[in-house]
C-alpha positions in Angstrom: 11.7 27.9 -19.7 8.2 26.6 -19.1 6.2 28.4 -21.7 3.5 30.6 -20.3 0.0 28.6 -20.9 -3.3 30.5 -22.1 -4.9 30.8 -18.1 -8.3 31.3 -19.9 -8.2 28.1 -21.6 -7.0 26.2 -18.7 -9.4 27.6 -16.4 -12.3 26.7 -18.9 -11.2 23.2 -18.8 -10.7 23.2 -15.0 -13.9 24.3 -14.6 -15.4 21.7 -16.7 -13.9 18.9 -15.1 -15.1 20.5 -12.0 -18.7 20.8 -13.4 -18.8 17.3 -14.3 -16.8 16.0 -11.4 -19.4 17.3 -9.0 -22.5 16.6 -11.0 -21.7 12.8 -11.4 -20.3 12.2 -7.8 -22.6 14.4 -5.5 -25.7 15.0 -7.9 -26.1 18.7 -6.5 -28.6 21.6 -6.7 -27.5 23.1 -10.4 -27.3 26.6 -8.9 -24.7 25.8 -6.1 -22.4 24.0 -8.2 -22.4 26.8 -10.6 -21.4 29.1 -7.3 -19.1 26.9 -6.2 -17.2 27.3 -9.9 -17.7 30.9 -9.9 -16.0 30.7 -6.5 -13.3 28.4 -8.2 -12.7 30.8 -11.0 -12.3 33.8 -8.4 -9.8 32.6 -6.4 -7.6 31.3 -9.5 -7.8 34.8 -11.2 -6.8 36.4 -7.6 -3.6 34.2 -7.5 -2.6 35.2 -10.7 -3.2 38.6 -10.1 -2.4 39.1 -6.7 0.2 37.0 -5.2 3.5 37.8 -4.2 5.3 35.7 -7.0 4.5 34.8 -10.8 3.2 31.2 -10.7 3.5 28.3 -13.1 -0.3 27.9 -14.1 0.4 24.6 -15.4 1.4 23.3 -12.2 -1.5 25.2 -10.6 -3.9 23.3 -12.5 -2.4 20.1 -11.8 -2.5 20.8 -7.8 -6.0 21.9 -8.3 -6.6 18.5 -10.3 -4.7 16.6 -7.2 -6.6 18.6 -4.4 -10.0 16.9 -6.0 -8.3 13.5 -5.7 -7.1 13.8 -2.6 -10.0 15.1 -0.9 -11.7 11.4 -1.7 -9.0 9.5 0.1 -5.3 9.1 0.8 -4.7 6.8 -2.4 -6.1 8.5 -5.4 -3.6 10.9 -7.2 -3.2 12.7 -10.2 0.1 11.7 -12.2 1.3 14.0 -15.0 2.4 12.2 -18.0 6.4 12.5 -16.5 5.3 10.8 -13.2 3.1 8.6 -15.3 5.6 7.3 -17.6 8.3 7.3 -14.6 6.2 4.9 -13.0 5.7 2.4 -15.5 9.7 2.2 -16.2 10.2 2.3 -12.5 12.0 -1.4 -12.7 13.8 -1.1 -16.1 16.9 -0.1 -14.6 16.5 3.6 -15.6 15.2 4.6 -12.4 16.1 3.7 -8.7 14.3 3.3 -5.4 14.2 2.7 -1.5 12.2 -0.2 -1.5 9.0 1.3 0.8 5.7 1.1 0.1 4.2 4.7 1.0 0.4 6.3 1.6 -0.5 9.7 2.4 -1.9 10.7 5.8 -2.4 14.4 7.0 -0.2 15.7 4.3 2.9 13.3 5.1 3.9 10.5 3.4 3.4 7.7 5.8 5.3 4.1 5.4 3.1 1.1 4.7 5.9 -1.0 5.0 9.3 -1.4 3.8 10.3 -4.0 1.4 12.7 -7.0 2.8 16.2 -7.2 1.8 15.9 -2.9 0.3 17.7 -0.2 1.1 14.9 1.3 3.0 14.9 -2.0 5.2 18.4 -2.2 5.8 19.0 1.0 7.3 16.0 0.4 9.2 13.1 2.6 8.2 9.9 1.0 9.9 6.0 0.8 9.1 4.6 3.6 10.5 7.1 6.1 9.9 6.1 9.5 8.8 8.4 10.9 6.0 8.7 14.7 6.7 11.8 15.6 4.3 13.3 14.5 1.2 17.3 15.7 0.8 16.2 18.4 3.2 13.1 19.4 1.0 9.9 19.5 3.4 7.1 17.3 1.9 4.2 18.3 3.7 2.1 20.6 1.0 3.2 17.9 -1.9 1.1 15.5 -3.5 1.7 11.7 -2.9 3.3 11.1 -6.4 5.3 13.8 -6.4 6.7 12.8 -2.9 7.4 9.6 -4.6 8.9 11.0 -7.6 11.8 12.7 -5.2 12.4 9.4 -3.9 13.3 8.1 -7.3 16.5 8.3 -9.1 19.3 6.9 -10.8 20.8 3.5 -9.5 23.7 4.0 -7.2 22.7 7.9 -6.2 21.9 9.1 -2.6 19.4 10.3 -0.7 18.9 12.0 2.8 15.5 10.8 4.2 14.3 12.8 7.4 11.9 10.5 9.6 9.6 10.7 12.2 8.7 8.1 14.4 5.6 7.7 17.3 7.1 7.5 20.4 10.3 9.6 19.5 11.0 12.9 20.3 13.8 13.5 17.5 13.9 12.8 13.8 15.7 10.4 12.4 17.7 11.2 9.3 18.8 8.1 7.1 21.4 8.3 4.1 20.5 5.9 2.0 21.4 4.6 -1.6 19.2 3.8 -4.3 19.0 0.8 -6.2 17.0 -1.5 -8.7 14.4 -3.5 -6.6 14.2 -6.8 -7.3 11.4 -8.8 -4.8 11.9 -12.5 -3.6 8.4 -13.0 -2.7 8.7 -16.2 -0.7 11.5 -17.2 1.5 10.8 -20.6 4.0 13.0 -23.0 6.3 12.2 -25.9 8.9 12.0 -24.7 12.5 12.5 -27.5 15.1 12.5 -29.9 12.5 8.5 -30.1 12.2 7.4 -26.3 11.9 7.1 -25.0 8.2 7.9 -21.5 8.4 6.8 -19.4 5.2 7.2 -15.8 4.9 5.6 -14.3 2.1 6.8 -10.6 1.1 4.3 -9.1 -1.4 1.5 -10.4 -3.7 3.0 -10.2 -7.2 2.0 -12.4 -10.2 4.2 -15.4 -9.2 3.6 -15.4 -5.5 0.8 -18.0 -5.5 3.0 -20.6 -7.6 6.0 -19.7 -5.2 4.1 -20.5 -2.5 2.6 -23.4 -3.7 5.7 -25.1 -4.6 7.1 -24.4 -1.0 4.2 -25.9 0.7 4.2 -29.2 -1.5 8.3 -29.6 -0.7 7.3 -29.1 3.2 4.3 -31.6 3.3 6.5 -34.2 1.6 8.0 -33.9 4.8 6.1 -36.4 7.4 7.6 -34.8 10.2 5.7 -31.2 10.0 3.0 -30.6 12.6 1.9 -27.3 11.7 3.0 -24.1 9.9 3.5 -20.2 10.6 3.3 -18.2 7.7 4.4 -14.8 8.2 2.7 -11.6 6.5 4.7 -9.0 8.7 5.5 -5.6 6.3 3.9 -7.3 3.4 2.1 -4.5 1.9 0.3 -6.3 -0.6 -0.6 -6.6 -4.3 -2.5 -8.4 -6.6 -6.2 -9.2 -5.5 -6.0 -12.5 -7.5 -3.3 -13.7 -5.7 -4.3 -12.9 -2.5 -7.6 -14.9 -3.3 -5.6 -18.0 -4.6 -3.4 -18.0 -1.5 -6.3 -17.9 0.9 -7.8 -20.7 -1.1 -4.4 -23.1 -0.3 -5.6 -23.2 3.5 -9.2 -23.1 3.1 -11.7 -25.5 2.0 -14.9 -23.7 1.5 -16.5 -20.6 2.3 -16.3 -17.3 1.5 -12.8 -15.5 1.2 -13.6 -11.5 -0.1 -15.7 -9.3 -1.3 -15.4 -6.0 -3.0 -18.2 -3.2 -3.7 -18.1 -0.2 -5.7 -20.4 2.2 -7.2 -20.4 0.1 -10.6 -22.2 -3.1 -10.5 -19.2 -4.5 -11.9 -17.2 -3.8 -9.0 -19.4 -5.8 -7.0 -17.7 -9.4 -6.9 -17.8 -12.0 -3.9 -14.9 -14.6 -4.3 -14.9 -18.0 -2.4 -12.4 -20.9 -1.5 -12.8 -24.0 -3.1 -12.2 -27.3 -1.8 -8.6 -28.6 -1.4 -6.7 -27.3 1.9 -2.9 -27.6 0.8 -1.5 -28.4 4.2 -4.2 -30.6 5.2 -6.2 -28.8 8.2 -2.6 -28.9 9.9 -2.1 -25.7 12.6 -1.3 -22.2 11.2 -0.4 -19.0 13.0 0.0 -16.5 11.1 2.2 -13.3 11.9 1.1 -9.7 11.4 2.3 -6.4 12.0 1.2 -2.9 11.3 3.1 -3.2 7.9 0.8 -5.8 6.7 -1.7 -4.2 4.5 -4.1 -5.0 1.6 -3.8 -8.2 0.3 -2.2 -9.3 3.5 -5.5 -8.4 5.3 -7.7 -10.2 2.9 -5.6 -13.4 3.6 -5.1 -12.8 7.3 -9.0 -11.9 7.7 -10.4 -14.7 5.7 -8.3 -16.9 7.8 -9.4 -15.4 10.9 -13.1 -15.5 9.9 -13.2 -18.8 8.9 -11.2 -19.8 12.4 -8.4 -21.7 10.1 -5.6 -19.5 11.4 -4.3 -17.9 14.8 -3.4 -14.1 13.9 -0.5 -13.3 16.2 1.2 -10.0 16.2 0.0 -6.4 16.2 -2.9 -4.8 14.2 -2.6 -4.6 10.7 -2.5 -1.3 8.7 -6.0 -0.8 7.2 -5.8 -0.5 3.9 -8.9 -1.8 2.2 -9.6 -0.3 -1.2 -8.5 -1.0 -4.6 -7.3 1.4 -6.8 -6.9 1.3 -10.7 -4.7 3.2 -13.2 -7.0 5.3 -15.6 -5.2 6.7 -18.5 -5.8 10.0 -19.8 -6.0 11.7 -23.0 -2.9 14.0 -22.3 -1.1 10.7 -21.3 -0.7 11.7 -17.6 -3.2 8.8 -15.8 -5.4 8.8 -12.2 -4.8 6.3 -9.8 -8.2 6.0 -8.4 -10.0 4.1 -5.7 -12.9 2.1 -7.5 -14.0 -0.2 -4.8 -13.5 -1.5 -1.3 -12.6 -4.9 -0.1 -15.1 -6.7 2.8 -14.3 -9.4 5.0 -16.6 -12.6 4.9 -17.7 -11.1 8.1 -19.1 -8.1 6.3 -16.7 -6.0 8.0 -14.1 -3.2 6.3 -10.8 -2.9 7.0 -10.2 0.7 5.9 -8.4 2.7 8.8 -9.4 0.0 11.0 -7.0 -2.8 10.2 -7.2 -6.5 11.6 -6.5 -7.2 15.5 -4.6 -10.4 16.2 -6.1 -13.4 18.0 -3.0 -12.9 20.4 -1.5 -9.7 20.9 2.6 -9.7 20.9 4.6 -6.6 20.4 7.6 -6.3 18.3 10.8 -6.1 20.3 13.9 -4.6 18.9 14.8 -2.7 15.4 13.6 -5.6 13.1 12.2 -9.2 12.8 14.2 -11.7 11.8 13.7 -15.2 11.0 15.6 -16.2 14.1 13.7 -17.5 17.3 16.5 -15.6 19.5 16.0 -12.2 18.0 12.4 -12.2 16.5 10.0 -12.4 19.7 7.0 -12.9 17.5 8.7 -15.8 15.8 9.6 -17.3 19.4 6.3 -16.4 20.7 4.7 -18.8 17.4 7.1 -21.4 17.9 6.4 -21.7 21.5 2.7 -22.3 21.1 3.5 -25.3 18.7 5.8 -26.5 21.4 3.5 -26.0 24.5 
């Protein structure tokens, strides 16, 4: 049984939060702000007195805070103390996952990208899919963090995900078993004895070092004439790694800039001399699962005409989120700045268009030119 909470005290706290938020963010006329606060108070009182069922007042307050954050963008959210703790321990073995990076769009959870060799990717969940039900429970109306929490669970426990996919009339139902998600960032091989293929699945703390090691191995092979850098279904990660990896292929010029409200968020990152593949031809594979840090790398290499981008338009996540702890041991996931390409363009909601458009065929890509049409096209460019 959840203890009842003093409604007036909570209401006062939320009103103060709302006042500070609107005052700082919009600097509206004071009288107009007070009118909005009065309206908010009236709505909460009506819910308390008139709603058909007794409402958990604590949950109502959480929903009000989440409503503020989700009105800003799909990536900002409130995590109550339980959700924040679970997020911090997600990979400790206490919780299992599916291996998907998600966002919120039009009140529904949208898959940014399934992660390589995880339960989600193995059953066929794809970038751009919409998760409409989790274990039969409707997702619409829930916050992103609430939906993510429903997908977490004990390692080995089953879950049923209902998917809506563009171009498909019927919903798809997937039964998946949760696992501890372990990500190997870099996979590589030599194709046709002369092309260095490198796939990067995420931008974590070790990605740059792993990629550097693979490039060094390839560069010892005098037969290597060029590289294919695969960023498909890479949902991004650390900005520092995106800058570092972009720098592997550039000798100079701007890589990316970030702009926010605060001066400290306005930064520019530049390449230093030292192209690790010594100017060899470079083709970058992208799709709509390439997001965030992947788009920074692809955009920088395209803007400097250092690489040819092949595939389809990327996801379009051009913002930086920060986790800000709160006094109640919860946290805010808040957008603090946006990415801008060297050209000055933002990728938010737009993405990066390829130089050569090649649609994906089949259920999923692989490191096999006979089944992966985009990779096969890239190899043919080298051979042609």
